[in-house]
RODO-2510 file (C-alpha; in nm, 4 decimals, decimal comma):
residues 186
     n   res          X          Y          Z
     1     m     2,6913    -5,6091    10,9639
     2     i     2,6099    -5,3128    10,7305
     3     e     2,2531    -5,2831    10,6113
     4     t     2,2065    -5,2164    10,2425
     5     v     1,8949    -5,0248    10,1665
     6     p     1,6799    -5,1805     9,8926
     7     p     1,6282    -4,9753     9,5759
     8     p     1,3150    -4,7681     9,5539
     9     r     1,0425    -4,8510     9,3063
    10     h     1,1597    -4,7605     8,9529
    11     c     0,9775    -4,4920     8,7802
    12     p     0,9185    -4,5725     8,4104
    13     a     1,0202    -4,3064     8,1585
    14     p     0,8248    -4,0896     8,0916
    15     c     0,6456    -4,0856     8,4214
    16     v     0,2770    -4,0243     8,4507
    17     d     0,3450    -3,6723     8,5870
    18     g     0,5680    -3,5930     8,2910
    19     g     0,8898    -3,5883     8,5058
    20     g     1,0660    -3,8708     8,2966
    21     a     1,4394    -3,8344     8,3244
    22     w     1,4142    -3,6004     8,6210
    23     d     1,2175    -3,8609     8,8186
    24     i     1,4790    -4,1253     8,7402
    25     l     1,7543    -3,8925     8,8575
    26     q     1,5570    -3,8186     9,1773
    27     d     1,5177    -4,1885     9,2429
    28     r     1,8961    -4,2379     9,2149
    29     w     1,9679    -3,9432     9,4361
    30     d     1,7124    -4,0641     9,6901
    31     r     1,8586    -4,4220     9,6857
    32     r     2,2047    -4,2731     9,7488
    33     m     2,0719    -4,0561    10,0352
    34     r     1,8995    -4,3501    10,2002
    35     q     2,2147    -4,5602    10,1833
    36     a     2,4164    -4,2785    10,3326
    37     a     2,1609    -4,2332    10,6113
    38     a     2,1578    -4,6062    10,6850
    39     w     2,5443    -4,6020    10,7170
    40     l     2,5332    -4,2835    10,9388
    41     a     2,2326    -4,3986    11,1504
    42     n     2,4301    -4,4207    11,4718
    43     e     2,6113    -4,0934    11,4379
    44     p     2,4980    -3,8178    11,6747
    45     a     2,5577    -3,5500    11,4130
    46     v     2,6199    -3,5452    11,0406
    47     v     2,7860    -3,2554    10,8369
    48     d     2,6268    -3,2564    10,4986
    49     i     2,8797    -3,0946    10,2648
    50     g     2,7296    -2,9689     9,9411
    51     c     2,3936    -3,0176    10,0975
    52     g     2,1987    -2,8744     9,8063
    53     h     1,8241    -2,8862     9,9048
    54     m     1,9189    -3,0840    10,2289
    55     g     1,7456    -3,4055    10,1216
    56     l     1,9770    -3,6143    10,3420
    57     r     1,8147    -3,4518    10,6496
    58     e     1,4907    -3,6162    10,5729
    59     h     1,6474    -3,9668    10,5901
    60     l     1,8416    -3,9191    10,9159
    61     a     1,6958    -3,9885    11,2560
    62     p     1,5156    -3,6878    11,4054
    63     t     1,7661    -3,7021    11,6998
    64     t     2,0674    -3,6570    11,4653
    65     r     2,2167    -3,3062    11,4634
    66     y     2,2310    -3,1963    11,0974
    67     v     2,4968    -2,9387    10,9901
    68     p     2,4353    -2,8210    10,6227
    69     v     2,7344    -2,6827    10,4323
    70     d     2,7012    -2,5300    10,0829
    71     i     2,8360    -2,2681     9,8528
    72     v     2,5003    -2,0851     9,8794
    73     d     2,2747    -2,0061    10,1826
    74     r     2,0197    -2,2868    10,2208
    75     g     1,8569    -2,1459    10,5227
    76     p     1,9268    -2,1107    10,8915
    77     g     2,2355    -2,2852    11,0142
    78     t     2,4019    -2,3199    10,6678
    79     v     2,7714    -2,3012    10,6873
    80     l     2,8835    -2,1122    10,3717
    81     h     3,1963    -2,2632    10,2017
    82     d     3,3287    -2,2976     9,8474
    83     l     3,5220    -2,6222     9,8161
    84     n     3,6994    -2,4802     9,5110
    85     g     3,7890    -2,1566     9,6964
    86     p     4,1294    -2,0686     9,8425
    87     g     4,0261    -2,1148    10,2045
    88     p     4,0289    -2,4457    10,3938
    89     l     3,7025    -2,6234    10,5039
    90     p     3,6100    -2,4685    10,8410
    91     v     3,6622    -2,6880    11,1458
    92     l     3,3084    -2,8050    11,2261
    93     g     3,3651    -3,0139    11,5412
    94     e     3,1581    -3,3164    11,4423
    95     r     3,2610    -3,6753    11,3870
    96     a     3,0913    -3,7694    11,0626
    97     a     3,0285    -3,5983    10,7279
    98     a     2,8473    -3,6798    10,4010
    99     l     2,9344    -3,5630    10,0442
   100     l     2,6764    -3,6843     9,7957
   101     g     2,7049    -3,5737     9,4352
   102     v     2,9857    -3,3274     9,5252
   103     v     3,3261    -3,4703     9,4657
   104     e     3,2920    -3,4650     9,0794
   105     y     3,2720    -3,0863     9,1040
   106     v     3,5798    -3,0315     9,3148
   107     e     3,8889    -2,9195     9,1374
   108     d     4,1452    -3,0599     9,3811
   109     v     4,0245    -3,3921     9,5094
   110     p     4,3433    -3,4818     9,7097
   111     r     4,3164    -3,1429     9,8887
   112     l     3,9479    -3,2132     9,9663
   113     l     4,0154    -3,5606    10,0926
   114     t     4,2881    -3,4313    10,3238
   115     s     4,0658    -3,1387    10,4573
   116     l     3,8070    -3,4002    10,5347
   117     r     4,0430    -3,5622    10,7897
   118     q     3,8857    -3,3422    11,0662
   119     f     3,6074    -3,6108    11,0587
   120     d     3,6505    -3,9707    11,1727
   121     r     3,4056    -4,0964    10,9155
   122     v     3,2987    -3,9752    10,5730
   123     v     3,0321    -4,1138    10,3460
   124     l     3,0660    -3,9965     9,9928
   125     s     2,9502    -4,0809     9,6466
   126     y     3,1510    -4,0729     9,3237
   127     n     3,0831    -4,1212     8,9609
   128     h     3,3734    -4,3101     8,8057
   129     a     3,4950    -4,3220     8,4506
   130     s     3,2508    -4,5608     8,2895
   131     v     3,1005    -4,6978     7,9634
   132     q     2,9229    -4,3637     7,9284
   133     d     3,2620    -4,1881     7,8970
   134     l     3,3722    -4,4324     7,6275
   135     l     3,0465    -4,3633     7,4304
   136     w     3,0974    -3,9895     7,4656
   137     r     3,4563    -4,0177     7,3423
   138     l     3,3459    -4,2199     7,0454
   139     g     3,0863    -3,9529     6,9701
   140     l     2,7961    -4,1880     7,0329
   141     r     2,6632    -3,9916     7,3213
   142     d     2,6142    -3,6274     7,4092
   143     k     2,8008    -3,4958     7,7111
   144     r     2,5534    -3,3104     7,9261
   145     v     2,7179    -3,3382     8,2662
   146     l     3,0203    -3,1207     8,3189
   147     w     3,2114    -3,2974     8,5923
   148     l     3,5604    -3,1703     8,6421
   149     h     3,7161    -3,5234     8,6465
   150     r     3,6245    -3,8893     8,6518
   151     h     3,8773    -4,1259     8,8040
   152     g     3,8339    -4,4996     8,7720
   153     a     3,7513    -4,7030     9,0844
   154     m     4,1112    -4,8157     9,1454
   155     r     4,2550    -4,4647     9,0952
   156     f     4,0032    -4,3053     9,3149
   157     a     4,0578    -4,5736     9,5874
   158     g     4,4295    -4,4887     9,5728
   159     m     4,3692    -4,1202     9,6130
   160     v     4,1461    -4,2021     9,9191
   161     g     4,4138    -4,4226    10,0727
   162     r     4,6988    -4,1643    10,0106
   163     a     4,4847    -3,8969    10,1867
   164     g     4,4646    -4,1112    10,4985
   165     w     4,1363    -4,2894    10,4659
   166     q     4,0297    -4,6561    10,4614
   167     i     3,7312    -4,7695    10,2578
   168     t     3,5266    -4,9820    10,4922
   169     c     3,2374    -5,0313    10,2474
   170     r     3,1557    -4,9549     9,8861
   171     h     2,8066    -4,9954     9,7431
   172     r     2,7272    -4,9568     9,3777
   173     v     2,4460    -4,7092     9,3195
   174     r     2,4368    -4,7748     8,9460
   175     i     2,6930    -4,8478     8,6646
   176     g     2,9802    -4,6057     8,7108
   177     e     2,8562    -4,4683     9,0503
   178     a     2,9394    -4,5839     9,3926
   179     i     2,8948    -4,4708     9,7495
   180     y     3,1809    -4,5159    10,0030
   181     d     3,1974    -4,5390    10,3803
   182     l     3,5378    -4,4096    10,4816
   183     r     3,7158    -4,4173    10,8082
   184     r     4,0124    -4,2082    10,8925
   185     t     4,3293    -4,3869    10,9482
   186     c     4,5779    -4,2808    11,2233
***
């Protein structure tokens, strides 16, 4: 049975510390990282692709080997790689990977999903086309996030399957965003 991490306390907007929208986003990101860490809890090592400030590391067990990958150097041990660059993802020799808040910024999603087949398991998040897109198209909402694409849940699942992955679990983070636990098919 897969454990679902309960949502964190919700920070009212604006927060006492003046963080407001930033705190709400941070809560969402933290909830997403905690869910990924719960799913990856039994993995001896996790490659965090698009690691950013390496927040996932804080939620993994201290015995889990953490391999950060990013487009910029995040400190000792960071593997530098541009997912939109011409070169393939380096072979990292680990079984599991996480991509949280990354896929929306990758130009060629099928190529990315295929390159991830070096792993047996991948936990990733994705923001699907949603009500927010409809509001933006109708001019009722400003577009402030510059994602390169937004595929609906069914289309995204089809891309995942064609790349040789099986979705073993899908958890809704919020409306329009989900986190997936993928296993490589033979």
